[in-house]
RODO-163187 format. One line per 5 residues: their letters; for each residue z, x, y of N, C-alpha, C. Coordinates in Angstrom, 2 decimals, padded with zeros to 5 digits. Each point is the difference from the previous one (the first is absolute). Layout:
# RODO-163187
A = Z:X:Y:Z:X:Y:Z:X:Y  ...;
END
This chain:
# RODO-163187
LAGIP = 014.31:-000.34:-014.14:-001.23:000.80:000.11:000.33:001.57:-000.31  001.11:000.21:-000.66:000.39:001.37:-000.36:-001.20:000.56:-000.87  -000.42:001.13:000.25:-000.91:000.81:-000.77:-001.54:-000.42:000.25  -000.29:-000.97:000.88:-001.30:-000.41:000.32:-000.81:001.19:000.74  -001.07:000.42:-000.48:-000.72:001.04:000.66:-000.81:-000.52:001.16;
TGIKD = 000.26:000.71:001.06:-000.42:-000.39:001.31:-000.69:001.20:000.77  -001.12:-000.35:000.70:-000.49:001.06:000.87:000.21:-000.25:001.49  000.09:001.05:000.76:000.30:-000.07:001.46:-001.06:000.55:000.83  -000.38:-000.83:000.99:-001.07:000.46:000.99:000.58:001.25:000.68  -000.91:001.02:000.25:000.49:001.30:000.44:000.25:000.04:001.60;
NICTK = 000.24:-001.18:000.55:000.58:000.04:001.40:001.44:-000.60:000.11  000.60:-000.02:-001.21:001.38:-000.48:-000.10:000.89:001.12:-000.45  000.95:000.38:000.78:000.83:001.17:-000.23:000.79:-000.02:-001.33  -000.07:001.10:-000.71:000.71:000.25:-001.31:000.77:001.24:000.08  001.34:-000.14:-000.12:000.81:001.29:000.09:-000.42:000.95:-001.03;
GVKTT = -000.33:001.21:000.33:-000.25:001.01:-001.01:-001.39:000.01:-000.60  -000.82:-001.01:000.38:-001.33:-000.22:-000.59:-000.98:000.11:001.29  -001.13:000.69:-000.22:-000.86:000.15:001.26:-000.52:-001.42:000.50  -000.10:-000.18:001.24:-000.47:-001.11:000.61:-001.19:000.46:001.01  -001.21:-000.11:-000.42:-001.07:000.72:000.76:-000.86:-000.97:000.85;
CASRM = 000.17:-001.22:-000.14:-000.90:-000.98:000.69:-001.52:000.41:-000.14  -000.30:000.68:-001.27:-001.36:000.34:-000.29:-000.56:000.94:000.97  000.77:000.76:000.70:-000.46:000.91:001.14:000.34:001.45:-000.42  -000.85:000.96:000.38:000.35:001.40:-000.16:001.20:000.39:001.04  000.07:-000.72:001.12:001.03:000.26:000.92:001.40:-000.14:-000.67;
LENFV = 000.22:-000.91:-000.92:001.28:-000.17:-000.64:-000.04:000.53:-001.47  -000.88:000.90:-000.25:-000.22:000.46:-001.44:001.31:000.43:-000.63  000.88:000.60:000.77:001.32:000.51:-000.58:001.17:-000.64:000.43  -000.16:-001.15:000.71:001.19:-000.85:000.53:000.81:-000.62:-001.21  001.19:000.36:-000.02:000.96:-000.52:-000.96:001.07:-000.73:000.73;
PPYDA = 000.06:-001.35:000.08:001.09:-000.68:000.72:001.40:000.26:-000.50  000.87:000.18:000.91:001.42:000.14:-000.30:000.82:-001.21:-000.26  -000.76:-001.12:000.06:000.66:-001.33:-000.18:-000.94:-001.07:-000.76  000.46:-000.97:-000.52:-000.78:-001.02:-000.60:-000.15:-001.19:001.07  -001.22:-000.54:000.00:-000.19:-001.27:000.67:000.89:-001.03:-000.46;
AVIER = 000.30:-001.02:000.83:000.96:-001.08:-000.42:-000.56:-000.63:-001.29  -001.29:-000.23:-000.14:-000.58:-000.74:-001.14:000.25:000.84:-001.27  -000.09:001.38:000.23:000.23:000.82:-001.21:001.49:-000.06:-000.48  000.79:000.02:001.02:001.45:-000.15:-000.40:000.22:-001.24:-000.79  -000.57:-001.14:000.49:000.11:-001.30:-000.82:-000.58:000.12:-001.32;
LKDCH = -001.05:000.64:-000.14:-000.71:000.10:-001.37:000.93:000.90:-000.92  000.46:000.99:000.52:000.99:000.91:-000.72:001.24:-000.68:-000.45  000.40:-000.88:000.89:001.30:-000.82:-000.38:-000.30:-000.84:-001.17  -001.22:-000.44:-000.07:-000.40:-000.94:-001.14:-000.50:000.79:-001.17  000.04:001.30:000.00:-000.43:000.89:-001.06:-001.51:-000.05:-000.40;
IVMLG = -000.80:-000.45:000.94:-001.43:-000.02:-000.05:-000.46:001.49:-000.14  -000.98:000.44:-000.79:-000.39:001.30:-000.18:-001.25:000.26:000.86  000.09:000.94:000.96:-001.10:000.41:000.75:-000.85:001.00:-000.78  -001.30:-000.47:-000.36:-000.95:000.86:-000.73:-000.65:001.08:000.79  -000.28:-000.29:001.35:-000.52:000.96:000.89:-000.42:-000.61:001.28;
KLNMD = -000.59:000.83:000.85:-000.55:-000.39:001.35:-001.37:-000.27:-000.11  -000.49:-001.08:000.81:-001.38:-000.53:-000.30:-000.88:000.29:001.22  -001.29:000.26:-000.28:-000.95:000.38:001.00:-000.26:-001.05:001.06  -000.52:000.32:001.14:-000.20:-000.95:001.10:-001.06:000.60:001.00  -000.42:-000.80:000.92:-000.75:000.64:001.05:000.93:000.77:000.82;
EFAMG = -000.43:001.26:000.53:000.89:000.88:000.70:000.66:-000.75:001.19  001.26:000.16:000.05:000.92:-000.63:000.98:-000.23:-001.52:000.10  -000.47:-000.51:-001.09:-000.30:-001.51:-000.10:-001.03:-000.42:000.96  -001.02:000.80:000.18:-001.10:-000.34:000.95:-001.35:000.00:-000.88  -000.40:-001.15:-000.27:-001.22:-000.19:-000.80:000.18:-001.31:-000.89;
STTEN = -001.03:-000.27:-000.78:-000.02:-001.24:-000.80:-000.61:000.18:-001.35  -000.12:001.24:-000.40:-000.61:000.27:-001.23:000.73:000.95:-001.09  001.00:000.64:000.63:000.72:001.15:-000.72:-000.99:001.08:-000.39  -000.99:000.16:000.76:-000.95:001.23:000.03:000.37:001.01:000.90  000.86:-000.44:001.07:000.30:000.94:001.15:001.38:000.75:-000.41;
SYYQI = 000.06:000.62:-001.05:001.14:000.73:-000.40:-000.27:001.45:-000.15  000.89:000.90:000.38:-000.21:001.42:-000.04:-000.06:000.38:-001.52  000.65:-000.69:-000.89:000.27:000.47:-001.36:-001.11:-000.54:-000.95  -000.26:-001.29:000.00:-000.85:-000.56:-000.98:-000.71:-001.20:000.56  -001.15:-000.37:-000.53:-000.60:-001.27:000.20:000.41:-000.96:-001.15;
TKNPR = 000.66:-001.16:000.34:000.41:-000.86:-001.04:-001.10:-001.09:-000.23  -000.28:-000.19:-001.28:-000.93:-001.01:-000.41:000.49:-001.24:-000.55  -000.73:-001.09:-000.11:000.44:-001.23:-000.49:-000.06:000.04:-001.53  001.15:-000.23:-000.66:-000.02:000.08:-001.42:-000.86:-001.02:-000.70  -000.29:-001.14:000.76:-000.85:-001.08:-000.69:-001.48:000.44:000.06;
DLTRV = -000.35:000.91:000.92:-001.33:000.37:000.16:000.06:001.30:000.71  -000.30:001.11:-000.71:000.13:001.33:000.72:-000.97:000.27:001.08  -000.99:-000.92:000.09:-001.14:000.21:001.10:000.61:-000.59:001.30  001.07:-000.66:000.01:000.54:-000.78:001.15:001.36:000.60:000.38  000.29:-000.36:001.23:001.31:000.53:000.59:001.09:-000.99:-000.35;
PGGRS = 001.24:000.45:000.07:001.11:-000.90:-000.39:000.60:-000.76:001.25  -000.65:000.30:001.17:000.58:-000.56:001.26:001.00:001.00:000.54  000.56:-000.40:001.08:000.96:000.84:000.59:000.94:-000.59:000.97  001.11:000.39:000.47:000.28:001.44:-000.11:000.99:000.16:-001.06  000.54:-001.03:-000.74:000.73:000.08:-001.15:-000.86:000.05:-001.30;
GGAAD = -001.21:000.66:000.11:-000.88:-000.01:-001.02:000.55:000.60:-001.30  000.75:001.06:000.04:000.59:000.62:-001.22:001.09:-001.01:-000.58  000.64:-000.73:000.82:001.08:-000.85:-000.59:-000.66:-001.13:-000.81  -001.06:-000.67:000.60:-000.80:-001.06:-000.74:-000.60:000.50:-001.18  -000.65:001.24:000.24:-000.73:000.62:-001.18:000.87:000.29:-001.14;
CVAAQ = 001.28:000.50:000.12:000.70:000.49:-001.13:000.51:-001.29:-000.73  000.19:-001.06:000.78:000.55:-001.26:-000.79:-001.17:-000.60:-000.73  -001.28:000.02:000.59:-001.08:-000.56:-000.68:-000.40:000.83:-001.18  000.20:001.29:000.09:-000.32:000.85:-001.13:001.17:000.05:-000.99  001.05:-000.68:000.15:001.18:-000.12:-000.86:000.69:001.44:-000.13;
EAACA = -000.06:000.71:000.96:000.74:001.31:000.06:001.40:-000.16:000.51  000.22:-001.09:000.69:001.40:-000.42:000.27:000.10:-001.47:000.01  001.30:-000.59:-000.18:000.12:-001.39:-000.20:-000.15:-000.65:001.35  000.34:000.71:001.04:000.02:-000.50:001.41:-000.12:001.17:000.94  -000.14:-000.36:001.33:000.06:001.05:000.96:000.47:-000.58:001.31;
IGSDT = 000.29:000.96:000.91:000.42:-000.36:001.26:-000.93:000.63:001.04  -000.47:-000.82:000.98:-000.99:000.47:000.97:000.44:-000.33:001.37  -000.82:000.15:000.91:000.28:-000.45:001.40:-001.28:-000.63:000.56  000.25:-001.03:000.94:-001.20:-000.77:000.49:000.13:-000.12:001.54  -001.00:000.48:000.69:-000.03:-000.15:001.46:-000.95:-001.16:000.35;
GGSIR = -001.21:000.08:-000.49:-000.96:-001.13:000.24:-000.78:-000.39:-001.16  000.66:000.08:-001.22:-000.65:-000.32:-001.15:000.17:001.07:-001.15  000.82:000.99:000.26:-000.03:001.28:-000.80:000.65:-000.22:-001.40  000.61:-001.09:-000.28:000.45:-000.46:-001.38:-000.91:-000.98:-000.50  -000.34:-001.03:000.85:-000.66:-001.16:-000.44:-001.40:000.33:-000.39;
QPAAF = -000.72:000.81:000.84:-001.37:000.35:-000.24:-000.23:000.79:-001.34  000.76:001.15:-000.29:-000.18:000.64:-001.15:000.35:-000.74:-001.30  001.02:-000.92:000.18:000.46:-000.82:-001.12:-001.14:-000.87:-000.44  -000.66:-000.61:001.11:-001.18:-000.88:-000.32:-001.11:000.82:-000.65  -000.34:001.16:000.60:-001.08:000.84:-000.54:000.30:000.34:-001.52;
CGVVG = 001.24:000.24:-000.29:000.32:000.46:-001.38:000.44:-001.12:-000.98  000.07:-001.19:000.43:000.28:-001.15:-000.83:001.39:-000.04:-000.38  000.96:000.43:000.89:001.48:-000.21:-000.19:000.55:-000.83:001.03  001.33:-000.13:000.04:000.61:-000.87:001.12:000.75:000.91:000.97  -000.21:-000.12:001.21:000.72:000.75:001.03:000.54:-000.88:001.12;
MKPTY = 001.04:000.29:000.63:000.69:-000.89:000.95:000.44:000.81:001.18  -000.42:-000.43:001.20:000.67:000.43:001.27:001.10:-000.84:000.38  001.26:000.38:-000.10:001.10:-000.98:000.34:000.10:-000.29:001.54  000.68:-001.04:000.33:000.27:-000.28:001.35:000.49:001.22:000.73  -000.31:000.22:001.24:000.40:001.23:000.69:001.55:-000.08:000.27;
GAVSR = 000.72:001.08:-000.45:001.43:000.14:000.09:000.74:-000.36:-001.29  -000.73:-000.49:-000.92:000.64:-000.45:-001.34:000.36:001.31:-000.77  -000.87:001.05:000.14:000.25:001.21:-000.79:000.20:001.19:000.98  000.96:000.79:-000.23:000.29:001.10:000.95:-001.22:001.09:000.03  -000.30:000.36:001.16:-001.01:001.00:000.20:000.61:001.46:000.17;
YGLVA = 001.26:000.14:-000.15:000.70:001.23:000.12:-000.54:000.92:-001.18  -000.64:001.20:000.51:-000.55:000.92:-000.93:-001.45:-000.17:-000.35  -000.63:-000.96:000.70:-001.54:-000.18:-000.12:-000.52:000.79:001.11  -001.03:000.79:-000.36:-000.81:000.74:001.05:-000.98:-001.17:000.47  000.31:-000.44:001.27:-000.61:-001.16:000.38:-001.43:000.20:000.61;
FASSL = -000.86:-000.87:-000.07:-001.24:000.03:000.64:000.19:-000.74:001.35  000.38:-001.31:000.09:000.19:-000.76:001.17:001.30:-000.74:-000.20  001.05:000.39:000.56:001.35:-000.49:-000.31:000.25:-001.46:000.14  -000.69:-000.65:000.95:000.20:-001.45:000.17:-000.84:-000.84:-000.89  -000.86:000.71:-000.91:-000.80:-000.75:-000.95:000.41:000.47:-001.46;
DQIGP = 000.41:001.04:-000.22:000.26:000.61:-001.30:001.12:-000.79:-000.82  -000.22:-000.16:-001.23:000.98:-000.56:-001.08:-000.19:000.70:-001.34  001.10:000.24:-000.59:000.00:000.55:-001.35:-000.06:-001.18:-000.93  -000.75:-000.03:-001.07:000.00:-001.09:-000.88:-000.45:000.33:-001.46  000.08:-000.97:-000.85:-000.24:000.26:-001.45:-001.49:-000.21:-000.36;
IGRDA = -000.36:000.70:-001.04:-001.29:-000.24:-000.74:000.38:-000.15:-001.53  -000.47:-001.02:-000.56:000.30:-000.15:-001.46:-001.15:-000.71:-000.78  000.16:-000.15:-001.23:-001.02:-000.61:-000.82:-000.16:-001.48:000.32  001.05:-000.61:000.39:000.03:-001.47:000.35:001.09:-000.31:001.00  -000.06:-001.28:000.39:000.99:-000.34:001.04:001.48:000.17:-000.44;
ADCAA = 000.26:-000.27:-001.28:001.36:000.32:-000.43:000.51:001.35:000.23  -000.89:001.02:-000.25:000.30:001.31:000.23:000.43:000.25:001.53  -000.91:-000.55:000.82:000.29:000.19:001.49:001.31:-000.63:000.40  000.31:-001.29:-000.59:001.20:-000.59:000.36:001.21:000.73:-000.44  -000.03:000.59:-001.15:001.09:000.70:-000.53:000.28:001.33:000.93;
LLKIL = -001.08:000.65:000.33:000.15:001.12:000.90:000.45:-000.34:001.34  -000.56:-001.10:000.66:000.38:-000.44:001.27:001.54:-000.33:000.14  000.49:-000.64:-001.03:001.48:-000.37:-000.11:000.85:001.20:000.24  -000.50:001.19:-000.63:000.88:001.25:000.24:-000.25:000.55:001.34  -001.30:000.01:000.48:-000.27:000.79:001.16:000.53:-000.68:001.38;
AVHDP = 000.10:-001.34:-000.04:000.20:-000.81:001.18:001.42:-000.10:000.27  000.72:000.89:000.61:001.30:000.01:000.44:000.26:000.58:001.31  001.03:-000.47:000.80:000.20:000.65:001.28:000.25:001.43:-000.05  -000.52:000.71:001.01:000.23:001.38:000.00:000.39:000.39:001.56  001.26:000.44:000.17:000.43:000.33:001.37:-000.68:001.21:000.58;
KDATS = -000.75:000.72:-000.86:-000.71:001.21:000.55:-001.40:-000.30:000.53  -000.34:-001.27:-000.23:-001.29:-000.48:000.55:000.18:-001.10:001.02  -000.31:000.26:001.29:000.34:-000.91:000.99:-000.81:-001.31:-000.02  -001.03:000.05:-000.79:-000.82:-001.28:-000.21:000.31:-000.72:-001.23  000.89:000.47:-000.74:000.52:-000.60:-001.32:000.53:-001.42:000.28;
AAGTP = -000.55:-000.98:-000.55:000.49:-001.41:000.28:000.64:-000.58:-001.31  -000.21:000.47:-001.17:000.69:-000.57:-001.14:001.39:-000.07:000.05  000.63:-001.16:-000.31:001.39:-000.11:000.12:000.67:-000.05:001.29  -000.80:-000.16:001.09:000.42:-000.03:001.44:-000.05:-001.50:000.39  000.47:-000.24:001.33:-000.07:-001.38:000.41:-001.49:-000.60:000.06;
LKIEV = -001.01:000.86:-000.11:-001.35:-000.46:-000.12:-000.23:-000.58:-001.35  000.86:000.31:-000.98:000.09:-000.63:-001.26:-001.36:000.01:-000.72  -000.44:001.22:-000.20:-001.10:000.14:-001.06:000.55:000.22:-001.29  000.05:-001.04:-000.80:000.54:000.09:-001.33:-001.14:-000.05:-001.01  000.10:000.62:-001.09:-001.00:000.07:-001.06:000.55:-000.82:-001.15;
PENRD = -000.66:-001.26:-000.25:000.55:-000.76:-001.10:-000.28:000.59:-001.37  000.60:-000.64:-001.00:-000.33:000.51:-001.32:-001.38:-000.58:-000.44  -001.00:000.75:000.47:-001.41:-000.40:-000.20:-000.36:-000.14:-001.37  000.61:000.73:-000.88:-000.42:-000.04:-001.37:000.39:-001.38:-000.64  001.19:-000.44:000.40:000.39:-001.27:-000.36:-000.87:-001.16:000.57;
NMAGG = -000.39:000.13:001.18:-000.97:-000.97:000.56:-001.30:-000.03:-000.56  -000.41:001.06:-000.66:-001.28:000.08:-000.67:-000.16:-000.94:-001.28  001.16:-000.28:-000.50:000.03:-000.90:-001.28:-000.71:-001.30:000.29  000.09:-000.54:001.26:-000.53:-001.34:000.24:-001.48:000.07:000.37  -000.58:001.21:-000.13:-001.42:000.04:000.38:-000.26:-000.04:001.49;
AEGLR = -001.15:-000.64:000.31:-000.39:-000.18:001.45:000.30:-001.28:000.50  000.70:-000.93:-000.73:000.34:-001.36:000.48:000.73:000.04:001.26  -000.58:-000.72:001.01:000.65:-000.12:001.32:-000.36:001.16:000.99  -000.66:001.07:-000.48:-000.42:001.16:000.82:-001.04:-000.51:000.97  000.09:000.53:001.24:-001.03:-000.32:001.05:-000.76:001.32:000.31;
VGIPE = -001.27:000.00:-000.33:-000.77:001.35:000.24:-001.07:-000.34:001.06  -000.10:000.95:001.00:-000.99:-000.14:001.02:-001.13:001.05:-000.16  -001.32:-000.36:000.16:-001.01:000.92:-000.02:-000.65:000.04:001.31  000.01:001.06:000.87:-000.53:-000.02:001.29:-001.56:-000.10:-000.03  -000.59:-000.85:000.71:-001.48:-000.42:-000.08:-000.76:001.26:000.42;
AYIGE = 000.59:000.77:001.00:-000.86:001.12:000.49:-000.22:001.05:-001.02  000.93:000.04:-001.00:-000.12:001.09:-000.98:-000.87:-000.32:-001.26  -000.43:-001.30:000.03:-000.95:-000.31:-001.13:-001.35:-000.48:000.58  -000.22:000.32:001.34:-001.21:-000.45:000.68:-001.06:001.10:000.06  -000.73:-000.03:001.10:-001.03:000.98:000.17:000.52:001.41:000.09;
GTDPA = -000.68:000.86:-000.69:000.39:001.42:-000.14:000.84:000.33:-001.18  000.51:-001.01:-000.80:000.71:000.28:-001.23:-000.93:000.11:-001.10  000.17:000.98:-000.87:-000.81:000.23:-001.08:000.04:-001.22:-000.95  -001.14:-000.60:-000.42:000.00:-001.23:-000.73:000.96:000.10:-001.30  -000.01:001.20:-000.68:000.80:000.12:-001.15:001.54:000.00:000.32;
VRDGI = 000.29:000.49:001.15:001.42:000.00:000.47:000.36:-001.47:000.33  -000.89:-000.63:000.76:000.28:-001.48:000.36:000.18:-000.90:-001.30  -000.91:000.22:-000.93:000.18:-000.79:-001.19:001.22:000.26:-000.68  000.35:001.35:-000.06:001.35:000.26:-000.65:001.24:-000.67:000.58  -000.08:000.02:001.38:001.17:-000.70:000.76:-000.04:-001.48:-000.33;
LQAGE = -001.18:-000.56:-000.03:-000.04:-001.48:-000.20:000.37:-000.35:-001.42  -000.48:000.87:-000.92:000.43:-000.23:-001.35:001.51:000.11:-000.34  000.60:001.04:000.80:001.51:000.06:-000.08:000.57:-001.22:000.58  -000.63:-000.59:001.11:000.67:-001.22:000.52:-000.17:-001.19:-000.93  -001.05:-000.15:-000.68:-000.16:-001.11:-001.05:001.04:000.29:-001.09;
ALKKA = 000.22:001.29:-000.49:001.02:000.24:-001.07:001.33:-000.51:000.50  000.36:000.36:001.28:001.29:-000.47:000.50:000.06:-001.52:000.13  -001.05:-000.54:000.40:-000.01:-001.49:-000.03:000.34:-000.68:-001.37  -000.65:000.58:-001.00:000.29:-000.47:-001.38:001.36:000.23:-000.42  000.63:001.07:000.57:001.46:000.18:-000.37:000.93:-000.74:000.85;
GALVE = -000.59:-000.95:000.92:000.97:-000.87:000.69:000.16:000.37:001.53  -000.60:001.02:000.47:000.13:000.48:001.32:-000.87:-001.01:001.00  000.44:-000.01:001.24:-000.73:-000.53:001.00:-000.83:001.12:000.74  -001.29:-000.03:-000.08:-000.77:001.07:000.56:-000.80:-000.55:001.08  000.00:000.59:001.18:-000.61:-000.46:001.20:-000.68:001.12:000.71;
TFSLG = -001.18:-000.29:000.68:-000.57:001.04:000.89:000.50:-000.28:001.42  000.08:001.08:000.79:000.52:-000.30:001.39:-000.61:001.06:000.95  000.18:-000.24:001.29:-000.46:000.95:000.90:001.22:000.58:000.88  000.13:001.34:-000.01:001.01:000.56:000.79:-000.22:-000.11:001.53  -001.26:000.07:000.24:-000.56:-000.01:001.45:000.16:001.44:000.74;
LEDYV = 000.47:000.92:-000.84:000.25:001.27:000.60:-000.81:001.10:-000.61  -000.96:-000.38:-000.95:-000.67:000.99:-000.79:-000.79:001.02:000.93  -000.60:-000.41:001.10:-000.75:000.91:000.81:000.91:001.02:000.57  001.18:-000.05:000.00:000.93:000.95:000.73:000.88:000.93:-000.97  000.06:-000.51:-001.29:000.89:000.68:-000.97:-000.34:001.47:-000.11;
IPAYY = -001.31:000.21:-000.38:-000.43:001.42:-000.29:000.05:000.87:001.19  -000.47:-000.49:001.20:000.17:000.89:001.19:001.43:000.27:000.30  000.97:-000.98:-000.10:001.37:000.23:000.28:000.51:000.96:-000.93  -000.43:-000.12:-001.38:000.47:001.00:-000.97:-000.41:001.38:000.39  -001.21:000.09:000.35:-000.38:001.48:000.29:000.67:000.56:001.28;
VIASA = 000.29:-000.81:000.96:000.72:000.52:001.16:001.39:000.41:-000.37  000.65:-000.94:-000.68:001.44:000.30:-000.40:000.18:001.22:-000.97  -000.85:-000.13:-001.02:000.13:001.05:-001.07:-000.36:001.37:000.62  -001.12:000.08:000.77:-000.35:001.31:000.51:000.95:000.59:001.04  000.50:-000.85:000.80:001.08:000.41:000.93:001.22:000.52:-000.70;
EA = 000.46:-000.66:-000.95:001.21:000.34:-000.73:-000.26:001.21:-000.88  -001.12:000.09:-000.67:-000.31:001.15:-000.78:-000.04:001.25:000.86;
END
């Protein structure tokens, strides 16, 4: 991945480069150290093009709540790119960078990736070091990749997911055995043998018909590619959002 142009969400510390969290409060903050993920990217000679816009202190879901600029969706300038990693998804969708690194508390990578038509991934908690991340809610936050496709995300995750003794919640390479497989190699076999679950509550009442149809169409495409696709009920849907708001607000 040497020389690959990459953008970094502006709540991830970069030595000698401003890290503002899209806030006037940190307008002139220049970290004296690199976040663990930045160290990893530098070791692989990935090129950082710049820092990316976000909702201030990662609080919002549209990337309109920034002191500096309002970010727009490159697919349609009348629409938002999502948030809080809106700048990260935006720059990949606009082909301004090959890939980007964002952070996800309750959807902050996955939601803007969906809005902008790119691929975003929130890794398993503890798989990627949070050292140097300006956290929103520490027990929920994870740093993760945004790319043009799943192969891009797999390549980045393989670099990022290593044990970090500076992060007490880092699990990669520990007895918890969070190991990242060579996902790019696994992709050669397509979706054969993959088991995919679609939560019933998320395609039921209250879901926009266009969104529901898109999810079901994706499920059909996966079936044709050899995957087993099932709908299921978590039984916890009524509690997930309230629990998130209590935890996230308290920790923020």
